[in-house]
PQR file with spaces between the fields and no chain letter, atoms N, CA, C, O and H, PARSE charges and radii, in Angstrom:
ATOM       1  N    MET     1    -126.805    8.718   44.476 -0.4000 1.5000
ATOM       2  CA   MET     1    -127.476    8.220   43.384 -0.0000 2.0000
ATOM       3  C    MET     1    -128.570    9.038   42.933  0.5500 1.7000
ATOM       4  O    MET     1    -128.793    9.173   41.730 -0.5500 1.4000
ATOM       5  N    LYS     2    -129.462    9.748   44.069 -0.4000 1.5000
ATOM       6  CA   LYS     2    -130.536   10.592   43.796 -0.0000 2.0000
ATOM       7  C    LYS     2    -129.833   11.786   43.156  0.5500 1.7000
ATOM       8  O    LYS     2    -130.543   12.353   42.326 -0.5500 1.4000
ATOM       9  H    LYS     2    -129.281    9.638   45.047  0.4000 1.0000
ATOM      10  N    THR     3    -128.758   12.254   43.310 -0.4000 1.5000
ATOM      11  CA   THR     3    -128.179   13.515   42.983 -0.0000 2.0000
ATOM      12  C    THR     3    -127.883   13.382   41.430  0.5500 1.7000
ATOM      13  O    THR     3    -128.125   14.272   40.616 -0.5500 1.4000
ATOM      14  H    THR     3    -128.181   11.793   43.985  0.4000 1.0000
ATOM      15  N    LEU     4    -127.330   12.159   41.135 -0.4000 1.5000
ATOM      16  CA   LEU     4    -126.974   11.739   39.751 -0.0000 2.0000
ATOM      17  C    LEU     4    -128.377   11.615   38.918  0.5500 1.7000
ATOM      18  O    LEU     4    -128.496   12.238   37.863 -0.5500 1.4000
ATOM      19  H    LEU     4    -127.133   11.436   41.797  0.4000 1.0000
ATOM      20  N    ALA     5    -129.333   10.876   39.370 -0.4000 1.5000
ATOM      21  CA   ALA     5    -130.618   10.821   38.692 -0.0000 2.0000
ATOM      22  C    ALA     5    -131.123   12.458   38.479  0.5500 1.7000
ATOM      23  O    ALA     5    -131.477   12.849   37.367 -0.5500 1.4000
ATOM      24  H    ALA     5    -129.237   10.370   40.228  0.4000 1.0000
ATOM      25  N    SER     6    -131.112   13.198   39.465 -0.4000 1.5000
ATOM      26  CA   SER     6    -131.616   14.543   39.372 -0.0000 2.0000
ATOM      27  C    SER     6    -130.761   15.291   38.377  0.5500 1.7000
ATOM      28  O    SER     6    -131.385   15.959   37.552 -0.5500 1.4000
ATOM      29  H    SER     6    -130.824   12.880   40.368  0.4000 1.0000
ATOM      30  N    LEU     7    -129.498   15.297   38.310 -0.4000 1.5000
ATOM      31  CA   LEU     7    -128.640   15.919   37.394 -0.0000 2.0000
ATOM      32  C    LEU     7    -128.931   15.402   35.955  0.5500 1.7000
ATOM      33  O    LEU     7    -128.870   16.227   35.044 -0.5500 1.4000
ATOM      34  H    LEU     7    -128.991   14.754   38.980  0.4000 1.0000
ATOM      35  N    LEU     8    -129.230   14.154   35.679 -0.4000 1.5000
ATOM      36  CA   LEU     8    -129.624   13.556   34.375 -0.0000 2.0000
ATOM      37  C    LEU     8    -131.029   13.962   34.069  0.5500 1.7000
ATOM      38  O    LEU     8    -131.262   14.150   32.875 -0.5500 1.4000
ATOM      39  H    LEU     8    -129.279   13.483   36.419  0.4000 1.0000
ATOM      40  N    ILE     9    -131.988   14.129   34.892 -0.4000 1.5000
ATOM      41  CA   ILE     9    -133.251   14.598   34.519 -0.0000 2.0000
ATOM      42  C    ILE     9    -133.231   16.138   34.087  0.5500 1.7000
ATOM      43  O    ILE     9    -133.825   16.536   33.085 -0.5500 1.4000
ATOM      44  H    ILE     9    -131.798   13.976   35.862  0.4000 1.0000
ATOM      45  N    ALA    10    -132.572   16.875   34.843 -0.4000 1.5000
ATOM      46  CA   ALA    10    -132.382   18.148   34.436 -0.0000 2.0000
ATOM      47  C    ALA    10    -131.655   18.521   33.107  0.5500 1.7000
ATOM      48  O    ALA    10    -132.089   19.319   32.275 -0.5500 1.4000
ATOM      49  H    ALA    10    -132.089   16.552   35.656  0.4000 1.0000
ATOM      50  N    SER    11    -130.499   17.831   33.031 -0.4000 1.5000
ATOM      51  CA   SER    11    -129.861   17.937   31.691 -0.0000 2.0000
ATOM      52  C    SER    11    -130.682   17.405   30.573  0.5500 1.7000
ATOM      53  O    SER    11    -130.547   17.984   29.495 -0.5500 1.4000
ATOM      54  H    SER    11    -130.147   17.183   33.706  0.4000 1.0000
ATOM      55  N    PHE    12    -131.506   16.410   30.636 -0.4000 1.5000
ATOM      56  CA   PHE    12    -132.329   16.083   29.616 -0.0000 2.0000
ATOM      57  C    PHE    12    -133.395   17.138   29.360  0.5500 1.7000
ATOM      58  O    PHE    12    -133.672   17.338   28.178 -0.5500 1.4000
ATOM      59  H    PHE    12    -131.616   15.941   31.512  0.4000 1.0000
ATOM      60  N    VAL    13    -133.944   17.741   30.157 -0.4000 1.5000
ATOM      61  CA   VAL    13    -135.066   18.651   30.108 -0.0000 2.0000
ATOM      62  C    VAL    13    -134.349   19.859   29.424  0.5500 1.7000
ATOM      63  O    VAL    13    -134.931   20.378   28.471 -0.5500 1.4000
ATOM      64  H    VAL    13    -133.720   17.578   31.117  0.4000 1.0000
ATOM      65  N    LEU    14    -133.168   20.344   29.811 -0.4000 1.5000
ATOM      66  CA   LEU    14    -132.456   21.554   29.198 -0.0000 2.0000
ATOM      67  C    LEU    14    -132.149   20.921   27.732  0.5500 1.7000
ATOM      68  O    LEU    14    -132.397   21.680   26.795 -0.5500 1.4000
ATOM      69  H    LEU    14    -132.695   19.922   30.585  0.4000 1.0000
ATOM      70  N    ALA    15    -131.714   19.814   27.452 -0.4000 1.5000
ATOM      71  CA   ALA    15    -131.387   19.325   26.143 -0.0000 2.0000
ATOM      72  C    ALA    15    -132.553   19.295   25.210  0.5500 1.7000
ATOM      73  O    ALA    15    -132.402   19.563   24.018 -0.5500 1.4000
ATOM      74  H    ALA    15    -131.513   19.197   28.214  0.4000 1.0000
ATOM      75  N    LEU    16    -133.752   18.964   25.738 -0.4000 1.5000
ATOM      76  CA   LEU    16    -134.892   18.858   24.924 -0.0000 2.0000
ATOM      77  C    LEU    16    -135.371   20.392   24.648  0.5500 1.7000
ATOM      78  O    LEU    16    -136.053   20.641   23.655 -0.5500 1.4000
ATOM      79  H    LEU    16    -133.875   18.746   26.706  0.4000 1.0000
ATOM      80  N    ALA    17    -135.029   21.295   25.465 -0.4000 1.5000
ATOM      81  CA   ALA    17    -135.433   22.789   25.261 -0.0000 2.0000
ATOM      82  C    ALA    17    -134.524   23.258   24.291  0.5500 1.7000
ATOM      83  O    ALA    17    -134.890   24.225   23.623 -0.5500 1.4000
ATOM      84  H    ALA    17    -134.475   21.092   26.272  0.4000 1.0000
ATOM      85  N    GLY    18    -133.306   22.723   24.057 -0.4000 1.5000
ATOM      86  CA   GLY    18    -132.243   23.346   23.195 -0.0000 2.0000
ATOM      87  C    GLY    18    -132.361   22.811   21.958  0.5500 1.7000
ATOM      88  O    GLY    18    -131.842   23.462   21.051 -0.5500 1.4000
ATOM      89  H    GLY    18    -133.009   21.938   24.599  0.4000 1.0000
ATOM      90  N    CYS    19    -132.932   21.747   21.665 -0.4000 1.5000
ATOM      91  CA   CYS    19    -132.889   21.066   20.152 -0.0000 2.0000
ATOM      92  C    CYS    19    -134.171   21.175   19.644  0.5500 1.7000
ATOM      93  O    CYS    19    -135.192   21.323   20.316 -0.5500 1.4000
ATOM      94  H    CYS    19    -133.353   21.218   22.402  0.4000 1.0000
ATOM      95  N    ASN    20    -134.076   21.078   18.142 -0.4000 1.5000
ATOM      96  CA   ASN    20    -135.457   21.305   17.459 -0.0000 2.0000
ATOM      97  C    ASN    20    -135.527   20.084   16.490  0.5500 1.7000
ATOM      98  O    ASN    20    -136.420   20.136   15.643 -0.5500 1.4000
ATOM      99  H    ASN    20    -133.247   20.958   17.595  0.4000 1.0000
ATOM     100  N    THR    21    -134.786   19.096   16.496 -0.4000 1.5000
ATOM     101  CA   THR    21    -134.910   18.128   15.561 -0.0000 2.0000
ATOM     102  C    THR    21    -134.870   16.741   16.295  0.5500 1.7000
ATOM     103  O    THR    21    -134.281   16.574   17.363 -0.5500 1.4000
ATOM     104  H    THR    21    -134.061   19.054   17.183  0.4000 1.0000
ATOM     105  N    VAL    22    -135.552   15.770   15.622 -0.4000 1.5000
ATOM     106  CA   VAL    22    -135.349   14.252   16.324 -0.0000 2.0000
ATOM     107  C    VAL    22    -133.705   13.875   16.297  0.5500 1.7000
ATOM     108  O    VAL    22    -133.288   13.128   17.182 -0.5500 1.4000
ATOM     109  H    VAL    22    -136.031   15.906   14.755  0.4000 1.0000
ATOM     110  N    GLN    23    -132.910   14.318   15.429 -0.4000 1.5000
ATOM     111  CA   GLN    23    -131.595   13.993   15.417 -0.0000 2.0000
ATOM     112  C    GLN    23    -130.765   14.596   16.651  0.5500 1.7000
ATOM     113  O    GLN    23    -129.871   14.006   17.258 -0.5500 1.4000
ATOM     114  H    GLN    23    -133.249   14.926   14.710  0.4000 1.0000
ATOM     115  N    GLY    24    -131.233   15.864   16.893 -0.4000 1.5000
ATOM     116  CA   GLY    24    -130.801   16.622   17.888 -0.0000 2.0000
ATOM     117  C    GLY    24    -131.146   15.963   19.223  0.5500 1.7000
ATOM     118  O    GLY    24    -130.336   15.950   20.149 -0.5500 1.4000
ATOM     119  H    GLY    24    -131.959   16.343   16.400  0.4000 1.0000
ATOM     120  N    VAL    25    -132.303   15.441   19.301 -0.4000 1.5000
ATOM     121  CA   VAL    25    -132.521   14.696   20.775 -0.0000 2.0000
ATOM     122  C    VAL    25    -131.916   13.547   20.824  0.5500 1.7000
ATOM     123  O    VAL    25    -131.697   13.114   21.956 -0.5500 1.4000
ATOM     124  H    VAL    25    -132.961   15.452   18.548  0.4000 1.0000
ATOM     125  N    GLY    26    -131.562   12.890   19.889 -0.4000 1.5000
ATOM     126  CA   GLY    26    -130.753   11.554   19.880 -0.0000 2.0000
ATOM     127  C    GLY    26    -129.398   11.966   20.311  0.5500 1.7000
ATOM     128  O    GLY    26    -128.791   11.348   21.186 -0.5500 1.4000
ATOM     129  H    GLY    26    -131.739   13.241   18.970  0.4000 1.0000
ATOM     130  N    GLN    27    -128.917   13.009   19.704 -0.4000 1.5000
ATOM     131  CA   GLN    27    -127.560   13.296   20.100 -0.0000 2.0000
ATOM     132  C    GLN    27    -127.262   13.728   21.756  0.5500 1.7000
ATOM     133  O    GLN    27    -126.323   13.397   22.480 -0.5500 1.4000
ATOM     134  H    GLN    27    -129.410   13.511   18.993  0.4000 1.0000
ATOM     135  N    ASP    28    -128.390   14.555   22.028 -0.4000 1.5000
ATOM     136  CA   ASP    28    -128.331   14.871   23.347 -0.0000 2.0000
ATOM     137  C    ASP    28    -128.531   13.756   24.376  0.5500 1.7000
ATOM     138  O    ASP    28    -127.894   13.795   25.428 -0.5500 1.4000
ATOM     139  H    ASP    28    -129.153   14.824   21.440  0.4000 1.0000
ATOM     140  N    ILE    29    -129.507   12.627   24.082 -0.4000 1.5000
ATOM     141  CA   ILE    29    -129.458   11.443   24.817 -0.0000 2.0000
ATOM     142  C    ILE    29    -128.239   10.834   24.835  0.5500 1.7000
ATOM     143  O    ILE    29    -127.810   10.415   25.910 -0.5500 1.4000
ATOM     144  H    ILE    29    -130.024   12.595   23.227  0.4000 1.0000
ATOM     145  N    GLN    30    -127.501   10.693   23.670 -0.4000 1.5000
ATOM     146  CA   GLN    30    -126.246   10.127   23.710 -0.0000 2.0000
ATOM     147  C    GLN    30    -125.183   10.582   24.425  0.5500 1.7000
ATOM     148  O    GLN    30    -124.243    9.883   24.803 -0.5500 1.4000
ATOM     149  H    GLN    30    -127.850   11.034   22.796  0.4000 1.0000
ATOM     150  N    ARG    31    -125.358   12.027   24.658 -0.4000 1.5000
ATOM     151  CA   ARG    31    -124.268   12.830   25.253 -0.0000 2.0000
ATOM     152  C    ARG    31    -124.652   12.576   26.849  0.5500 1.7000
ATOM     153  O    ARG    31    -123.725   12.509   27.656 -0.5500 1.4000
ATOM     154  H    ARG    31    -126.122   12.594   24.351  0.4000 1.0000
ATOM     155  N    GLY    32    -125.764   12.461   27.215 -0.4000 1.5000
ATOM     156  CA   GLY    32    -126.261   12.278   28.686 -0.0000 2.0000
ATOM     157  C    GLY    32    -125.824   10.768   28.982  0.5500 1.7000
ATOM     158  O    GLY    32    -125.241   10.615   30.055 -0.5500 1.4000
ATOM     159  H    GLY    32    -126.518   12.515   26.560  0.4000 1.0000
ATOM     160  N    GLY    33    -126.008    9.676   28.224 -0.4000 1.5000
ATOM     161  CA   GLY    33    -125.371    8.334   28.351 -0.0000 2.0000
ATOM     162  C    GLY    33    -123.989    8.369   28.513  0.5500 1.7000
ATOM     163  O    GLY    33    -123.495    7.538   29.276 -0.5500 1.4000
ATOM     164  H    GLY    33    -126.482    9.800   27.352  0.4000 1.0000
ATOM     165  N    GLN    34    -123.194    9.253   27.885 -0.4000 1.5000
ATOM     166  CA   GLN    34    -121.583    9.242   27.933 -0.0000 2.0000
ATOM     167  C    GLN    34    -121.321    9.762   29.130  0.5500 1.7000
ATOM     168  O    GLN    34    -120.325    9.359   29.731 -0.5500 1.4000
ATOM     169  H    GLN    34    -123.596    9.928   27.266  0.4000 1.0000
ATOM     170  N    VAL    35    -122.191   10.790   29.725 -0.4000 1.5000
ATOM     171  CA   VAL    35    -121.861   11.355   31.044 -0.0000 2.0000
ATOM     172  C    VAL    35    -121.938   10.396   32.165  0.5500 1.7000
ATOM     173  O    VAL    35    -121.084   10.361   33.051 -0.5500 1.4000
ATOM     174  H    VAL    35    -122.999   11.118   29.236  0.4000 1.0000
ATOM     175  N    LEU    36    -123.106    9.512   32.113 -0.4000 1.5000
ATOM     176  CA   LEU    36    -123.455    8.620   33.062 -0.0000 2.0000
ATOM     177  C    LEU    36    -122.373    7.482   33.031  0.5500 1.7000
ATOM     178  O    LEU    36    -122.095    6.861   34.057 -0.5500 1.4000
ATOM     179  H    LEU    36    -123.800    9.541   31.393  0.4000 1.0000
ATOM     180  N    GLU    37    -121.721    7.207   31.728 -0.4000 1.5000
ATOM     181  CA   GLU    37    -120.694    6.133   31.661 -0.0000 2.0000
ATOM     182  C    GLU    37    -119.482    6.636   32.458  0.5500 1.7000
ATOM     183  O    GLU    37    -118.934    6.014   33.368 -0.5500 1.4000
ATOM     184  H    GLU    37    -121.947    7.711   30.895  0.4000 1.0000
ATOM     185  N    ASP    38    -119.161    7.767   32.024 -0.4000 1.5000
ATOM     186  CA   ASP    38    -117.951    8.438   32.450 -0.0000 2.0000
ATOM     187  C    ASP    38    -117.974    8.595   34.049  0.5500 1.7000
ATOM     188  O    ASP    38    -116.943    8.477   34.711 -0.5500 1.4000
ATOM     189  H    ASP    38    -119.606    8.273   31.284  0.4000 1.0000
ATOM     190  N    ALA    39    -119.222    8.867   34.617 -0.4000 1.5000
ATOM     191  CA   ALA    39    -119.476    9.000   36.031 -0.0000 2.0000
ATOM     192  C    ALA    39    -119.222    7.489   36.759  0.5500 1.7000
ATOM     193  O    ALA    39    -118.680    7.314   37.850 -0.5500 1.4000
ATOM     194  H    ALA    39    -120.060    8.963   34.079  0.4000 1.0000
ATOM     195  N    ALA    40    -119.698    6.572   35.962 -0.4000 1.5000
ATOM     196  CA   ALA    40    -119.645    5.102   36.505 -0.0000 2.0000
ATOM     197  C    ALA    40    -118.180    4.613   36.569  0.5500 1.7000
ATOM     198  O    ALA    40    -117.786    3.944   37.524 -0.5500 1.4000
ATOM     199  H    ALA    40    -120.138    6.714   35.075  0.4000 1.0000
ATOM     200  N    LYS    41    -117.374    4.961   35.529 -0.4000 1.5000
ATOM     201  CA   LYS    41    -116.142    4.642   35.519 -0.0000 2.0000
ATOM     202  C    LYS    41    -115.252    5.182   36.600  0.5500 1.7000
ATOM     203  O    LYS    41    -114.315    4.516   37.040 -0.5500 1.4000
ATOM     204  H    LYS    41    -117.694    5.505   34.754  0.4000 1.0000
ATOM     205  N    LYS    42    -115.559    6.467   37.056 -0.4000 1.5000
ATOM     206  CA   LYS    42    -114.842    7.117   38.029 -0.0000 2.0000
ATOM     207  C    LYS    42    -115.105    6.446   39.460  0.5500 1.7000
ATOM     208  O    LYS    42    -114.297    6.579   40.379 -0.5500 1.4000
ATOM     209  H    LYS    42    -116.319    7.009   36.699  0.4000 1.0000
ATOM     210  N    LYS    43    -116.064    5.857   39.558 -0.4000 1.5000
ATOM     211  CA   LYS    43    -116.436    5.283   40.960 -0.0000 2.0000
ATOM     212  C    LYS    43    -115.773    3.985   41.080  0.5500 1.7000
ATOM     213  O    LYS    43    -115.906    3.316   42.105 -0.5500 1.4000
ATOM     214  H    LYS    43    -116.720    5.749   38.811  0.4000 1.0000
């Protein structure tokens, strides 16, 4: 669980660094949520 949380935090930081608009941040957060959802479904 700690690994998943660390991965999410790292992804979030990289996403924030890579986007310049509020809309871009929202899309990045949505993608992060989708990754978590997919990971939860696999378990």
